[in-house]
C-alpha positions as CSV (number, residue, x, y, z in Angstrom):
1,M,-51.6,182.4,114.2
2,E,-50.3,179.3,112.5
3,L,-50.6,178.7,108.8
4,N,-50.0,175.4,106.9
5,G,-48.4,175.4,103.5
6,T,-45.1,176.0,101.8
7,V,-43.2,179.0,100.7
8,T,-40.2,179.5,98.4
9,I,-37.5,182.0,99.4
10,S,-34.0,182.4,98.4
11,L,-31.2,180.9,100.4
12,K,-29.9,184.5,101.1
13,D,-33.2,185.5,102.6
14,Y,-33.4,182.2,104.6
15,N,-29.9,182.8,106.0
16,K,-30.9,186.4,107.0
17,L,-34.0,184.9,108.8
18,T,-32.0,182.3,110.7
19,Q,-29.3,184.8,111.6
20,A,-31.9,187.3,112.9
21,Y,-33.5,184.8,115.3
22,P,-30.9,185.1,118.2
23,K,-31.1,188.9,118.1
24,V,-34.9,188.8,118.2
25,E,-34.9,186.3,121.1
26,Q,-32.4,188.4,123.0
27,S,-34.5,191.4,122.5
28,R,-37.6,189.5,123.8
29,I,-35.6,188.4,126.9
30,S,-34.3,191.9,127.5
31,L,-37.8,193.4,127.3
32,Y,-39.1,190.9,129.8
33,E,-36.3,191.6,132.2
34,A,-36.7,195.4,131.9
35,S,-40.4,195.1,132.6
36,K,-39.7,193.2,135.8
37,E,-37.2,195.9,136.9
38,I,-39.8,198.6,136.2
39,E,-42.4,196.6,138.2
40,V,-40.0,196.7,141.2
41,F,-39.4,200.4,140.8
42,L,-43.2,201.2,140.5
43,S,-43.9,199.0,143.5
44,F,-41.3,201.0,145.5
45,L,-43.0,204.3,144.4
46,C,-46.4,202.9,145.5
47,T,-45.0,202.7,149.1
48,R,-43.8,206.3,148.9
49,E,-46.7,208.2,147.5
50,T,-50.0,207.8,145.8
51,I,-49.4,207.3,142.1
52,D,-52.9,206.0,141.1
53,D,-53.7,209.2,139.1
54,Y,-50.4,208.9,137.2
55,V,-50.9,205.2,136.5
56,G,-54.4,205.8,135.3
57,E,-53.2,208.5,132.9
58,F,-50.4,206.2,131.6
59,N,-52.9,203.4,131.0
60,R,-55.2,205.8,129.1
61,Q,-52.4,206.8,126.8
62,S,-50.5,203.6,126.4
63,Q,-51.0,201.5,123.3
64,H,-48.7,198.6,124.2
65,A,-49.0,197.9,127.9
66,Q,-50.9,198.6,131.1
67,I,-49.8,199.1,134.7
68,I,-51.8,197.2,137.2
69,I,-51.4,197.8,140.9
70,V,-52.6,195.1,143.3
71,D,-51.8,195.3,147.0
72,D,-49.1,198.0,146.4
73,K,-47.3,195.8,143.9
74,A,-47.1,196.9,140.3
75,K,-47.4,194.6,137.4
76,I,-46.9,195.4,133.7
77,K,-49.4,193.7,131.4
78,F,-48.5,193.8,127.7
79,N,-51.5,194.2,125.4
80,E,-51.9,190.9,123.6
81,E,-53.4,192.3,120.4
82,N,-50.2,194.4,119.8
83,N,-47.9,191.5,120.6
84,N,-49.6,189.3,118.0
85,K,-49.2,191.9,115.2
86,S,-45.4,192.0,115.3
């Protein structure tokens, strides 16, 4: 969501915001990389045993992501509505 307009904040708060950006960006990158590693692990598990029941239960309880298995390869799909709230 993009809003047009102006806002007045103190320079101290502005500096805090600009200093926080690199940490937030690194957290985003780390989350993405971790999700890819988990996908590889889940794909490996799919070749060893049937995990469909466990994946289904995870998907029912999860509020932030879903595991999708296609052709014995796992993918993690983040729920968009939760991503837009933060």
